[in-house]
Structures are given as C-alpha cells and as structure tokens.
N, CA, C, O and the ligand as a Tripos MOL2 file, in Angstrom:
@<TRIPOS>MOLECULE
protein
  297   295    75     0     0
PROTEIN
NO_CHARGES

@<TRIPOS>ATOM
      1 N          34.2570  -17.6580   31.7320 N.3       1 MET1
      2 CA         34.0150  -16.4260   30.9680 C.3       1 MET1
      3 C          32.8030  -15.6990   31.4910 C.2       1 MET1
      4 O          31.7070  -16.2590   31.5140 O.2       1 MET1
      5 N          32.9700  -14.5120   31.8950 N.am      2 LYS2
      6 CA         31.8340  -13.7100   32.3500 C.3       2 LYS2
      7 C          31.4810  -12.6750   31.2850 C.2       2 LYS2
      8 O          32.3440  -12.0310   30.6890 O.2       2 LYS2
      9 N          30.1810  -12.5490   31.0760 N.am      3 ARG3
     10 CA         29.7570  -11.5670   30.0880 C.3       3 ARG3
     11 C          29.7140  -10.1970   30.7530 C.2       3 ARG3
     12 O          29.0150   -9.9850   31.7430 O.2       3 ARG3
     13 N          30.4560   -9.3040   30.1980 N.am      4 LYS4
     14 CA         30.4470   -7.9550   30.6960 C.3       4 LYS4
     15 C          29.4220   -7.1100   29.9630 C.2       4 LYS4
     16 O          29.2790   -7.1960   28.7440 O.2       4 LYS4
     17 N          28.7310   -6.3140   30.7090 N.am      5 THR5
     18 CA         27.7540   -5.4380   30.0490 C.3       5 THR5
     19 C          28.5060   -4.3200   29.3280 C.2       5 THR5
     20 O          29.2090   -3.5030   29.9220 O.2       5 THR5
     21 N          28.3170   -4.3400   28.0530 N.am      6 GLN6
     22 CA         28.9910   -3.3180   27.2440 C.3       6 GLN6
     23 C          28.2080   -2.0070   27.3410 C.2       6 GLN6
     24 O          26.9780   -1.9880   27.3860 O.2       6 GLN6
     25 N          28.9610   -0.9300   27.3700 N.am      7 PRO7
     26 CA         28.2120    0.3590   27.3200 C.3       7 PRO7
     27 C          27.5700    0.5470   25.9560 C.2       7 PRO7
     28 O          28.1380    0.1950   24.9230 O.2       7 PRO7
     29 N          26.3940    1.1020   25.9830 N.am      8 ALA8
     30 CA         25.6840    1.2670   24.7230 C.3       8 ALA8
     31 C          26.4560    2.1640   23.7830 C.2       8 ALA8
     32 O          26.8870    3.2480   24.1770 O.2       8 ALA8
     33 N          26.6430    1.7290   22.5310 N.am      9 PRO9
     34 CA         27.3870    2.5390   21.5980 C.3       9 PRO9
     35 C          26.6540    3.8260   21.2510 C.2       9 PRO9
     36 O          25.4250    3.8890   21.2620 O.2       9 PRO9
     37 N          27.4110    4.8050   20.9570 N.am     10 GLU10
     38 CA         26.7960    6.0890   20.6090 C.3      10 GLU10
     39 C          25.9950    5.9070   19.3230 C.2      10 GLU10
     40 O          26.5090    5.3530   18.3510 O.2      10 GLU10
     41 N          24.7750    6.3520   19.3050 N.am     11 PRO11
     42 CA         23.9890    6.2420   18.0610 C.3      11 PRO11
     43 C          24.6010    7.0850   16.9530 C.2      11 PRO11
     44 O          24.9220    8.2600   17.1280 O.2      11 PRO11
     45 N          24.7500    6.4280   15.7970 N.am     12 VAL12
     46 CA         25.3350    7.1580   14.6670 C.3      12 VAL12
     47 C          24.3720    8.2370   14.2110 C.2      12 VAL12
     48 O          24.7730    9.3600   13.9060 O.2      12 VAL12
     49 N          23.0800    7.8760   14.1680 N.am     13 VAL13
     50 CA         22.0710    8.8490   13.7560 C.3      13 VAL13
     51 C          21.3850    9.3840   15.0070 C.2      13 VAL13
     52 O          20.9780    8.6100   15.8730 O.2      13 VAL13
     53 N          21.2620   10.6560   15.1010 N.am     14 SER14
     54 CA         20.6550   11.2390   16.2900 C.3      14 SER14
     55 C          19.1700   10.9210   16.3360 C.2      14 SER14
     56 O          18.5520   10.6880   15.2970 O.2      14 SER14
     57 N          18.5970   10.9110   17.5180 N.am     15 GLN15
     58 CA         17.1650   10.6100   17.6630 C.3      15 GLN15
     59 C          16.3130   11.5840   16.8490 C.2      15 GLN15
     60 O          15.3040   11.1970   16.2580 O.2      15 GLN15
     61 N          16.7200   12.8170   16.8260 N.am     16 GLU16
     62 CA         15.8990   13.8100   16.1360 C.3      16 GLU16
     63 C          15.8010   13.4860   14.6380 C.2      16 GLU16
     64 O          14.7320   13.5650   14.0340 O.2      16 GLU16
     65 N          16.9380   13.1250   14.0720 N.am     17 ILE17
     66 CA         16.9420   12.7790   12.6270 C.3      17 ILE17
     67 C          16.1100   11.5310   12.3960 C.2      17 ILE17
     68 O          15.3790   11.4390   11.4090 O.2      17 ILE17
     69 N          16.2220   10.5650   13.3100 N.am     18 LEU18
     70 CA         15.4580    9.3460   13.1820 C.3      18 LEU18
     71 C          13.9500    9.6330   13.1990 C.2      18 LEU18
     72 O          13.2010    9.1270   12.3630 O.2      18 LEU18
     73 N          13.5320   10.4350   14.1430 N.am     19 GLU19
     74 CA         12.1040   10.7770   14.2470 C.3      19 GLU19
     75 C          11.6180   11.4930   12.9900 C.2      19 GLU19
     76 O          10.5250   11.2210   12.4930 O.2      19 GLU19
     77 N          12.4200   12.3870   12.4970 N.am     20 ASN20
     78 CA         12.0290   13.1050   11.3000 C.3      20 ASN20
     79 C          11.8940   12.1360   10.1110 C.2      20 ASN20
     80 O          10.9850   12.2560    9.2890 O.2      20 ASN20
     81 N          12.8180   11.1830   10.0510 N.am     21 ALA21
     82 CA         12.7940   10.2320    8.9650 C.3      21 ALA21
     83 C          11.5340    9.3650    9.0530 C.2      21 ALA21
     84 O          10.8870    9.0890    8.0430 O.2      21 ALA21
     85 N          11.1900    8.9330   10.2940 N.am     22 LYS22
     86 CA          9.9870    8.1480   10.4680 C.3      22 LYS22
     87 C           8.7600    8.9320   10.0710 C.2      22 LYS22
     88 O           7.8760    8.4010    9.3990 O.2      22 LYS22
     89 N           8.6910   10.1720   10.4700 N.am     23 LYS23
     90 CA          7.5310   11.0030   10.1560 C.3      23 LYS23
     91 C           7.3970   11.1810    8.6450 C.2      23 LYS23
     92 O           6.2930   11.1210    8.1040 O.2      23 LYS23
     93 N           8.5140   11.3980    7.9720 N.am     24 SER24
     94 CA          8.4480   11.6040    6.5030 C.3      24 SER24
     95 C           8.0050   10.3370    5.8210 C.2      24 SER24
     96 O           7.2530   10.3890    4.8490 O.2      24 SER24
     97 N           8.4660    9.1730    6.3200 N.am     25 VAL25
     98 CA          8.0290    7.8990    5.7180 C.3      25 VAL25
     99 C           6.5350    7.7290    5.9540 C.2      25 VAL25
    100 O           5.8080    7.3210    5.0490 O.2      25 VAL25
    101 N           6.0780    8.0340    7.1440 N.am     26 TYR26
    102 CA          4.6700    7.8790    7.4890 C.3      26 TYR26
    103 C           3.8060    8.7810    6.6130 C.2      26 TYR26
    104 O           2.7790    8.3530    6.0870 O.2      26 TYR26
    105 N           4.2270   10.0170    6.4650 N.am     27 ALA27
    106 CA          3.4610   10.9610    5.6340 C.3      27 ALA27
    107 C           3.4500   10.4990    4.1990 C.2      27 ALA27
    108 O           2.4550   10.6570    3.4920 O.2      27 ALA27
    109 N           4.5650    9.9260    3.7680 N.am     28 ASP28
    110 CA          4.6340    9.4310    2.4050 C.3      28 ASP28
    111 C           3.6290    8.3150    2.1910 C.2      28 ASP28
    112 O           2.9790    8.2370    1.1480 O.2      28 ASP28
    113 N           3.5090    7.4540    3.1880 N.am     29 LYS29
    114 CA          2.5570    6.3300    3.0670 C.3      29 LYS29
    115 C           1.1330    6.8570    2.9960 C.2      29 LYS29
    116 O           0.3350    6.3870    2.1850 O.2      29 LYS29
    117 N           0.8080    7.8380    3.8480 N.am     30 ILE30
    118 CA         -0.5430    8.3800    3.8770 C.3      30 ILE30
    119 C          -0.8840    8.9820    2.5070 C.2      30 ILE30
    120 O          -2.0020    8.8340    2.0120 O.2      30 ILE30
    121 N           0.0730    9.6430    1.9230 N.am     31 GLN31
    122 CA         -0.1990   10.2710    0.6400 C.3      31 GLN31
    123 C          -0.3800    9.2310   -0.4620 C.2      31 GLN31
    124 O          -1.2030    9.4010   -1.3620 O.2      31 GLN31
    125 N           0.3990    8.1540   -0.3810 N.am     32 ARG32
    126 CA          0.3840    7.2050   -1.4880 C.3      32 ARG32
    127 C          -0.8130    6.2730   -1.4300 C.2      32 ARG32
    128 O          -1.4290    5.9950   -2.4590 O.2      32 ARG32
    129 N          -1.1590    5.7740   -0.2210 N.am     33 VAL33
    130 CA         -2.1970    4.7600   -0.1310 C.3      33 VAL33
    131 C          -3.5610    5.4200   -0.2330 C.2      33 VAL33
    132 O          -3.9270    6.2140    0.6330 O.2      33 VAL33
    133 N          -4.3030    5.1110   -1.2520 N.am     34 GLU34
    134 CA         -5.6620    5.6280   -1.3870 C.3      34 GLU34
    135 C          -6.6320    4.4970   -1.1330 C.2      34 GLU34
    136 O          -6.2980    3.3240   -1.2990 O.2      34 GLU34
    137 N          -7.8260    4.8560   -0.7320 N.am     35 LYS35
    138 CA         -8.8460    3.8480   -0.4200 C.3      35 LYS35
    139 C          -9.6170    3.4630   -1.6720 C.2      35 LYS35
    140 O          -9.9000    4.2850   -2.5430 O.2      35 LYS35
    141 N          -9.9420    2.1880   -1.7220 N.am     36 CYS36
    142 CA        -10.7720    1.6810   -2.8180 C.3      36 CYS36
    143 C         -12.1360    2.3350   -2.7340 C.2      36 CYS36
    144 O         -12.7230    2.4160   -1.6550 O.2      36 CYS36
    145 N         -12.6430    2.7990   -3.8580 N.am     37 SER37
    146 CA        -13.9490    3.4930   -3.8600 C.3      37 SER37
    147 C         -15.0910    2.5220   -3.6550 C.2      37 SER37
    148 O         -16.2080    2.9460   -3.3540 O.2      37 SER37
    149 N         -14.8420    1.2150   -3.8090 N.am     38 VAL38
    150 CA        -15.8990    0.2360   -3.6630 C.3      38 VAL38
    151 C         -15.9140   -0.3610   -2.2560 C.2      38 VAL38
    152 O         -16.9430   -0.3140   -1.5810 O.2      38 VAL38
    153 N         -14.7910   -0.9210   -1.8040 N.am     39 CYS39
    154 CA        -14.7880   -1.6540   -0.5450 C.3      39 CYS39
    155 C         -13.9560   -0.9450    0.5160 C.2      39 CYS39
    156 O         -13.9870   -1.3660    1.6730 O.2      39 CYS39
    157 N         -13.2230    0.0970    0.1870 N.am     40 GLY40
    158 CA        -12.4660    0.8430    1.1770 C.3      40 GLY40
    159 C         -11.1370    0.2330    1.5190 C.2      40 GLY40
    160 O         -10.4520    0.7210    2.4170 O.2      40 GLY40
    161 N         -10.7480   -0.8210    0.8320 N.am     41 ALA41
    162 CA         -9.4370   -1.3990    1.0870 C.3      41 ALA41
    163 C          -8.3620   -0.5600    0.4380 C.2      41 ALA41
    164 O          -8.6470    0.3880   -0.2950 O.2      41 ALA41
    165 N          -7.1050   -0.9240    0.7190 N.am     42 GLU42
    166 CA         -6.0280   -0.1900    0.1290 C.3      42 GLU42
    167 C          -6.0580   -0.3490   -1.3830 C.2      42 GLU42
    168 O          -6.2650   -1.4400   -1.9130 O.2      42 GLU42
    169 N          -5.8440    0.7750   -2.0620 N.am     43 CYS43
    170 CA         -5.8510    0.7240   -3.5300 C.3      43 CYS43
    171 C          -4.6500   -0.0410   -4.0420 C.2      43 CYS43
    172 O          -3.5890   -0.0730   -3.4190 O.2      43 CYS43
    173 N          -4.8420   -0.6370   -5.1580 N.am     44 ALA44
    174 CA         -3.7090   -1.2940   -5.8040 C.3      44 ALA44
    175 C          -2.7610   -0.2160   -6.3130 C.2      44 ALA44
    176 O          -3.1930    0.8770   -6.6800 O.2      44 ALA44
    177 N          -1.4590   -0.5290   -6.3340 N.am     45 PRO45
    178 CA         -0.5220    0.4580   -6.8880 C.3      45 PRO45
    179 C          -0.8340    0.6970   -8.3490 C.2      45 PRO45
    180 O          -1.2460   -0.2110   -9.0720 O.2      45 PRO45
    181 N          -0.6330    1.9320   -8.7700 N.am     46 ASN46
    182 CA         -0.8800    2.3210  -10.1590 C.3      46 ASN46
    183 C          -2.3600    2.2630  -10.5030 C.2      46 ASN46
    184 O          -2.7160    2.2560  -11.6820 O.2      46 ASN46
    185 N          -3.2390    2.2190   -9.4910 N.am     47 SER47
    186 CA         -4.6640    2.2030   -9.7850 C.3      47 SER47
    187 C          -5.1090    3.5980  -10.1290 C.2      47 SER47
    188 O          -4.9000    4.5260   -9.3490 O.2      47 SER47
    189 N          -5.7220    3.7660  -11.2890 N.am     48 VAL48
    190 CA         -6.1670    5.1010  -11.7310 C.3      48 VAL48
    191 C          -7.6470    5.3020  -11.3800 C.2      48 VAL48
    192 O          -8.1550    6.4180  -11.4850 O.2      48 VAL48
    193 N          -8.3450    4.2290  -10.9640 N.am     49 GLU49
    194 CA         -9.7630    4.3290  -10.6990 C.3      49 GLU49
    195 C         -10.0750    4.2230   -9.2070 C.2      49 GLU49
    196 O         -11.2350    4.0450   -8.8360 O.2      49 GLU49
    197 N          -9.0670    4.3290   -8.3480 N.am     50 ASN50
    198 CA         -9.2680    4.1550   -6.9160 C.3      50 ASN50
    199 C          -9.9370    2.8060   -6.5790 C.2      50 ASN50
    200 O         -10.8920    2.7450   -5.8060 O.2      50 ASN50
    201 N          -9.4240    1.7710   -7.1620 N.am     51 LEU51
    202 CA         -9.9490    0.4310   -6.8840 C.3      51 LEU51
    203 C          -8.8270   -0.4190   -6.3540 C.2      51 LEU51
    204 O          -7.6840   -0.3090   -6.7980 O.2      51 LEU51
    205 N          -9.1590   -1.2750   -5.3930 N.am     52 CYS52
    206 CA         -8.1560   -2.2510   -4.9370 C.3      52 CYS52
    207 C          -8.0430   -3.3420   -5.9810 C.2      52 CYS52
    208 O          -8.8260   -3.4020   -6.9290 O.2      52 CYS52
    209 N          -7.0520   -4.2080   -5.7910 N.am     53 TRP53
    210 CA         -6.8190   -5.2090   -6.8370 C.3      53 TRP53
    211 C          -7.9640   -6.1970   -6.9100 C.2      53 TRP53
    212 O          -8.2070   -6.7700   -7.9720 O.2      53 TRP53
    213 N          -8.6840   -6.4180   -5.8010 N.am     54 VAL54
    214 CA         -9.8210   -7.3480   -5.8070 C.3      54 VAL54
    215 C         -10.9310   -6.7680   -6.6800 C.2      54 VAL54
    216 O         -11.4370   -7.4440   -7.5760 O.2      54 VAL54
    217 N         -11.3110   -5.5070   -6.4170 N.am     55 CYS55
    218 CA        -12.4000   -4.8850   -7.1550 C.3      55 CYS55
    219 C         -11.9960   -4.7040   -8.6090 C.2      55 CYS55
    220 O         -12.8280   -4.7820   -9.5130 O.2      55 CYS55
    221 N         -10.7150   -4.4610   -8.8230 N.am     56 ARG56
    222 CA        -10.2590   -4.2950  -10.2040 C.3      56 ARG56
    223 C         -10.4670   -5.6080  -10.9740 C.2      56 ARG56
    224 O         -10.9080   -5.6170  -12.1230 O.2      56 ARG56
    225 N         -10.1360   -6.7010  -10.3060 N.am     57 ARG57
    226 CA        -10.3020   -8.0080  -10.9700 C.3      57 ARG57
    227 C         -11.7880   -8.3040  -11.1770 C.2      57 ARG57
    228 O         -12.1940   -8.8260  -12.2160 O.2      57 ARG57
    229 N         -12.5960   -7.9560  -10.1570 N.am     58 LEU58
    230 CA        -14.0440   -8.1870  -10.2980 C.3      58 LEU58
    231 C         -14.5880   -7.3880  -11.4750 C.2      58 LEU58
    232 O         -15.3840   -7.8740  -12.2790 O.2      58 LEU58
    233 N         -14.1270   -6.1490  -11.5430 N.am     59 LYS59
    234 CA        -14.6070   -5.2740  -12.6050 C.3      59 LYS59
    235 C         -14.1950   -5.8130  -13.9750 C.2      59 LYS59
    236 O         -14.9890   -5.8340  -14.9150 O.2      59 LYS59
    237 N         -12.9640   -6.2370  -14.0650 N.am     60 ILE60
    238 CA        -12.4510   -6.7710  -15.3310 C.3      60 ILE60
    239 C         -13.2270   -8.0220  -15.7220 C.2      60 ILE60
    240 O         -13.5750   -8.2080  -16.8880 O.2      60 ILE60
    241 N         -13.4970   -8.8860  -14.7290 N.am     61 SER61
    242 CA        -14.2210  -10.1360  -15.0330 C.3      61 SER61
    243 C         -15.6740   -9.7900  -15.4150 C.2      61 SER61
    244 O         -16.2790  -10.4760  -16.2390 O.2      61 SER61
    245 N         -16.2320   -8.7160  -14.8080 N.am     62 ALA62
    246 CA        -17.5900   -8.3280  -15.1630 C.3      62 ALA62
    247 C         -17.6250   -7.8280  -16.6020 C.2      62 ALA62
    248 O         -18.5650   -8.1060  -17.3460 O.2      62 ALA62
    249 N         -16.5760   -7.0800  -16.9870 N.am     63 TRP63
    250 CA        -16.5080   -6.6160  -18.3700 C.3      63 TRP63
    251 C         -16.4730   -7.8310  -19.3120 C.2      63 TRP63
    252 O         -17.1430   -7.8660  -20.3440 O.2      63 TRP63
    253 N         -15.6820   -8.8030  -18.9220 N.am     64 ARG64
    254 CA        -15.5480   -9.9640  -19.7850 C.3      64 ARG64
    255 C         -16.8970  -10.6810  -19.9090 C.2      64 ARG64
    256 O         -17.2810  -11.1310  -20.9890 O.2      64 ARG64
    257 N         -17.6050  -10.7760  -18.7730 N.am     65 ASP65
    258 CA        -18.9190  -11.4270  -18.8030 C.3      65 ASP65
    259 C         -19.8580  -10.6880  -19.7190 C.2      65 ASP65
    260 O         -20.5600  -11.3030  -20.5220 O.2      65 ASP65
    261 N         -19.8790   -9.3530  -19.6080 N.am     66 ASN66
    262 CA        -20.7380   -8.5420  -20.4670 C.3      66 ASN66
    263 C         -20.3660   -8.7280  -21.9230 C.2      66 ASN66
    264 O         -21.2430   -8.8570  -22.7770 O.2      66 ASN66
    265 N         -19.0950   -8.7420  -22.2110 N.am     67 ASP67
    266 CA        -18.6470   -8.8960  -23.5840 C.3      67 ASP67
    267 C         -19.1110  -10.2420  -24.1290 C.2      67 ASP67
    268 O         -19.5940  -10.3380  -25.2580 O.2      67 ASP67
    269 N         -18.9560  -11.2850  -23.3050 N.am     68 SER68
    270 CA        -19.3030  -12.6160  -23.8060 C.3      68 SER68
    271 C         -20.8230  -12.7100  -23.9890 C.2      68 SER68
    272 O         -21.3060  -13.3680  -24.9110 O.2      68 SER68
    273 N         -21.5870  -12.0280  -23.0780 N.am     69 GLN69
    274 CA        -23.0430  -12.0640  -23.2320 C.3      69 GLN69
    275 C         -23.4660  -11.3520  -24.4910 C.2      69 GLN69
    276 O         -24.3400  -11.8340  -25.2110 O.2      69 GLN69
    277 N         -22.8550  -10.2000  -24.7740 N.am     70 ILE70
    278 CA        -23.2120   -9.4520  -25.9570 C.3      70 ILE70
    279 C         -22.8800  -10.2540  -27.2140 C.2      70 ILE70
    280 O         -23.6810  -10.3380  -28.1450 O.2      70 ILE70
    281 N         -21.7120  -10.8250  -27.2190 N.am     71 SER71
    282 CA        -21.3010  -11.6060  -28.3970 C.3      71 SER71
    283 C         -22.1490  -12.8470  -28.5320 C.2      71 SER71
    284 O         -22.3540  -13.3360  -29.6430 O.2      71 SER71
    285 N         -22.6620  -13.3840  -27.3920 N.am     72 ALA72
    286 CA        -23.4740  -14.5960  -27.4600 C.3      72 ALA72
    287 C         -24.8460  -14.2810  -28.0560 C.2      72 ALA72
    288 O         -25.4550  -15.1210  -28.7180 O.2      72 ALA72
    289 N         -25.3460  -12.9950  -27.7990 N.am     73 GLN73
    290 CA        -26.6560  -12.6380  -28.2720 C.3      73 GLN73
    291 C         -26.6250  -12.4060  -29.7770 C.2      73 GLN73
    292 O         -27.6180  -12.6340  -30.4670 O.2      73 GLN73
    293 N         -25.5040  -11.9610  -30.2730 N.am     74 GLU74
    294 CA        -25.4390  -11.6670  -31.7070 C.3      74 GLU74
    295 C         -25.4130  -12.9460  -32.5690 C.2      74 GLU74
    296 O         -25.3590  -12.8630  -33.7960 O.2      74 GLU74
    297 ZN        -11.9960   -2.7770   -3.4160 Zn       75 ZN75
@<TRIPOS>BOND
     1     1     2 1
     2     2     3 1
     3     3     4 2
     4     3     5 am
     5     5     6 1
     6     6     7 1
     7     7     8 2
     8     7     9 am
     9     9    10 1
    10    10    11 1
    11    11    12 2
    12    11    13 am
    13    13    14 1
    14    14    15 1
    15    15    16 2
    16    15    17 am
    17    17    18 1
    18    18    19 1
    19    19    20 2
    20    19    21 am
    21    21    22 1
    22    22    23 1
    23    23    24 2
    24    23    25 am
    25    25    26 1
    26    26    27 1
    27    27    28 2
    28    27    29 am
    29    29    30 1
    30    30    31 1
    31    31    32 2
    32    31    33 am
    33    33    34 1
    34    34    35 1
    35    35    36 2
    36    35    37 am
    37    37    38 1
    38    38    39 1
    39    39    40 2
    40    39    41 am
    41    41    42 1
    42    42    43 1
    43    43    44 2
    44    43    45 am
    45    45    46 1
    46    46    47 1
    47    47    48 2
    48    47    49 am
    49    49    50 1
    50    50    51 1
    51    51    52 2
    52    51    53 am
    53    53    54 1
    54    54    55 1
    55    55    56 2
    56    55    57 am
    57    57    58 1
    58    58    59 1
    59    59    60 2
    60    59    61 am
    61    61    62 1
    62    62    63 1
    63    63    64 2
    64    63    65 am
    65    65    66 1
    66    66    67 1
    67    67    68 2
    68    67    69 am
    69    69    70 1
    70    70    71 1
    71    71    72 2
    72    71    73 am
    73    73    74 1
    74    74    75 1
    75    75    76 2
    76    75    77 am
    77    77    78 1
    78    78    79 1
    79    79    80 2
    80    79    81 am
    81    81    82 1
    82    82    83 1
    83    83    84 2
    84    83    85 am
    85    85    86 1
    86    86    87 1
    87    87    88 2
    88    87    89 am
    89    89    90 1
    90    90    91 1
    91    91    92 2
    92    91    93 am
    93    93    94 1
    94    94    95 1
    95    95    96 2
    96    95    97 am
    97    97    98 1
    98    98    99 1
    99    99   100 2
   100    99   101 am
   101   101   102 1
   102   102   103 1
   103   103   104 2
   104   103   105 am
   105   105   106 1
   106   106   107 1
   107   107   108 2
   108   107   109 am
   109   109   110 1
   110   110   111 1
   111   111   112 2
   112   111   113 am
   113   113   114 1
   114   114   115 1
   115   115   116 2
   116   115   117 am
   117   117   118 1
   118   118   119 1
   119   119   120 2
   120   119   121 am
   121   121   122 1
   122   122   123 1
   123   123   124 2
   124   123   125 am
   125   125   126 1
   126   126   127 1
   127   127   128 2
   128   127   129 am
   129   129   130 1
   130   130   131 1
   131   131   132 2
   132   131   133 am
   133   133   134 1
   134   134   135 1
   135   135   136 2
   136   135   137 am
   137   137   138 1
   138   138   139 1
   139   139   140 2
   140   139   141 am
   141   141   142 1
   142   142   143 1
   143   143   144 2
   144   143   145 am
   145   145   146 1
   146   146   147 1
   147   147   148 2
   148   147   149 am
   149   149   150 1
   150   150   151 1
   151   151   152 2
   152   151   153 am
   153   153   154 1
   154   154   155 1
   155   155   156 2
   156   155   157 am
   157   157   158 1
   158   158   159 1
   159   159   160 2
   160   159   161 am
   161   161   162 1
   162   162   163 1
   163   163   164 2
   164   163   165 am
   165   165   166 1
   166   166   167 1
   167   167   168 2
   168   167   169 am
   169   169   170 1
   170   170   171 1
   171   171   172 2
   172   171   173 am
   173   173   174 1
   174   174   175 1
   175   175   176 2
   176   175   177 am
   177   177   178 1
   178   178   179 1
   179   179   180 2
   180   179   181 am
   181   181   182 1
   182   182   183 1
   183   183   184 2
   184   183   185 am
   185   185   186 1
   186   186   187 1
   187   187   188 2
   188   187   189 am
   189   189   190 1
   190   190   191 1
   191   191   192 2
   192   191   193 am
   193   193   194 1
   194   194   195 1
   195   195   196 2
   196   195   197 am
   197   197   198 1
   198   198   199 1
   199   199   200 2
   200   199   201 am
   201   201   202 1
   202   202   203 1
   203   203   204 2
   204   203   205 am
   205   205   206 1
   206   206   207 1
   207   207   208 2
   208   207   209 am
   209   209   210 1
   210   210   211 1
   211   211   212 2
   212   211   213 am
   213   213   214 1
   214   214   215 1
   215   215   216 2
   216   215   217 am
   217   217   218 1
   218   218   219 1
   219   219   220 2
   220   219   221 am
   221   221   222 1
   222   222   223 1
   223   223   224 2
   224   223   225 am
   225   225   226 1
   226   226   227 1
   227   227   228 2
   228   227   229 am
   229   229   230 1
   230   230   231 1
   231   231   232 2
   232   231   233 am
   233   233   234 1
   234   234   235 1
   235   235   236 2
   236   235   237 am
   237   237   238 1
   238   238   239 1
   239   239   240 2
   240   239   241 am
   241   241   242 1
   242   242   243 1
   243   243   244 2
   244   243   245 am
   245   245   246 1
   246   246   247 1
   247   247   248 2
   248   247   249 am
   249   249   250 1
   250   250   251 1
   251   251   252 2
   252   251   253 am
   253   253   254 1
   254   254   255 1
   255   255   256 2
   256   255   257 am
   257   257   258 1
   258   258   259 1
   259   259   260 2
   260   259   261 am
   261   261   262 1
   262   262   263 1
   263   263   264 2
   264   263   265 am
   265   265   266 1
   266   266   267 1
   267   267   268 2
   268   267   269 am
   269   269   270 1
   270   270   271 1
   271   271   272 2
   272   271   273 am
   273   273   274 1
   274   274   275 1
   275   275   276 2
   276   275   277 am
   277   277   278 1
   278   278   279 1
   279   279   280 2
   280   279   281 am
   281   281   282 1
   282   282   283 1
   283   283   284 2
   284   283   285 am
   285   285   286 1
   286   286   287 1
   287   287   288 2
   288   287   289 am
   289   289   290 1
   290   290   291 1
   291   291   292 2
   292   291   293 am
   293   293   294 1
   294   294   295 1
   295   295   296 2
@<TRIPOS>SUBSTRUCTURE
     1 MET1         2 RESIDUE 1 A MET
     2 LYS2         6 RESIDUE 1 A LYS
     3 ARG3        10 RESIDUE 1 A ARG
     4 LYS4        14 RESIDUE 1 A LYS
     5 THR5        18 RESIDUE 1 A THR
     6 GLN6        22 RESIDUE 1 A GLN
     7 PRO7        26 RESIDUE 1 A PRO
     8 ALA8        30 RESIDUE 1 A ALA
     9 PRO9        34 RESIDUE 1 A PRO
    10 GLU10       38 RESIDUE 1 A GLU
    11 PRO11       42 RESIDUE 1 A PRO
    12 VAL12       46 RESIDUE 1 A VAL
    13 VAL13       50 RESIDUE 1 A VAL
    14 SER14       54 RESIDUE 1 A SER
    15 GLN15       58 RESIDUE 1 A GLN
    16 GLU16       62 RESIDUE 1 A GLU
    17 ILE17       66 RESIDUE 1 A ILE
    18 LEU18       70 RESIDUE 1 A LEU
    19 GLU19       74 RESIDUE 1 A GLU
    20 ASN20       78 RESIDUE 1 A ASN
    21 ALA21       82 RESIDUE 1 A ALA
    22 LYS22       86 RESIDUE 1 A LYS
    23 LYS23       90 RESIDUE 1 A LYS
    24 SER24       94 RESIDUE 1 A SER
    25 VAL25       98 RESIDUE 1 A VAL
    26 TYR26      102 RESIDUE 1 A TYR
    27 ALA27      106 RESIDUE 1 A ALA
    28 ASP28      110 RESIDUE 1 A ASP
    29 LYS29      114 RESIDUE 1 A LYS
    30 ILE30      118 RESIDUE 1 A ILE
    31 GLN31      122 RESIDUE 1 A GLN
    32 ARG32      126 RESIDUE 1 A ARG
    33 VAL33      130 RESIDUE 1 A VAL
    34 GLU34      134 RESIDUE 1 A GLU
    35 LYS35      138 RESIDUE 1 A LYS
    36 CYS36      142 RESIDUE 1 A CYS
    37 SER37      146 RESIDUE 1 A SER
    38 VAL38      150 RESIDUE 1 A VAL
    39 CYS39      154 RESIDUE 1 A CYS
    40 GLY40      158 RESIDUE 1 A GLY
    41 ALA41      162 RESIDUE 1 A ALA
    42 GLU42      166 RESIDUE 1 A GLU
    43 CYS43      170 RESIDUE 1 A CYS
    44 ALA44      174 RESIDUE 1 A ALA
    45 PRO45      178 RESIDUE 1 A PRO
    46 ASN46      182 RESIDUE 1 A ASN
    47 SER47      186 RESIDUE 1 A SER
    48 VAL48      190 RESIDUE 1 A VAL
    49 GLU49      194 RESIDUE 1 A GLU
    50 ASN50      198 RESIDUE 1 A ASN
    51 LEU51      202 RESIDUE 1 A LEU
    52 CYS52      206 RESIDUE 1 A CYS
    53 TRP53      210 RESIDUE 1 A TRP
    54 VAL54      214 RESIDUE 1 A VAL
    55 CYS55      218 RESIDUE 1 A CYS
    56 ARG56      222 RESIDUE 1 A ARG
    57 ARG57      226 RESIDUE 1 A ARG
    58 LEU58      230 RESIDUE 1 A LEU
    59 LYS59      234 RESIDUE 1 A LYS
    60 ILE60      238 RESIDUE 1 A ILE
    61 SER61      242 RESIDUE 1 A SER
    62 ALA62      246 RESIDUE 1 A ALA
    63 TRP63      250 RESIDUE 1 A TRP
    64 ARG64      254 RESIDUE 1 A ARG
    65 ASP65      258 RESIDUE 1 A ASP
    66 ASN66      262 RESIDUE 1 A ASN
    67 ASP67      266 RESIDUE 1 A ASP
    68 SER68      270 RESIDUE 1 A SER
    69 GLN69      274 RESIDUE 1 A GLN
    70 ILE70      278 RESIDUE 1 A ILE
    71 SER71      282 RESIDUE 1 A SER
    72 ALA72      286 RESIDUE 1 A ALA
    73 GLN73      290 RESIDUE 1 A GLN
    74 GLU74      294 RESIDUE 1 A GLU
    75 ZN75       297 GROUP 0 **** ****
C-alpha cells in the first residue's frame, strides 16, 4: 500500500473570513480583560473593583482580620 498525497481540500471558510474572526476574537479579549489595579495581573471575571482573584482574596481576608480585631477589642 502506497500513501498517495491527497490534494488539499478546499477550505470551507475563506481565509479572509477566518482572519476577520480571529481579529474580532482578539479585540473582544482586549476589551474584556482588565488589569488588576494592585498587581497588574488579569482581573477576575465579574470583578467590579479591577482586582485579580488573588488581590480580591487578600482584600477579603484583610477585611475579615479587621473585623475580628475590632470585635476582639470590644
Ligand atoms: Zn492583583
């Protein structure tokens, strides 16, 4: 059995449409991904404070620490 080189199949989607699709996806990513205001990493999805998930967790844990300190002083 000899392997015959098959002619390349005609692309179903034209190159132009493919390029446009790639560009639109890329632009969409640029618009969606915001930088963390603290460390500059990618923001967590649904972040309203421009914080990545790491800084968000740090901030939340800091709040908890403050709360526990305040309640401990009382
Ligand atoms: Zn961050």
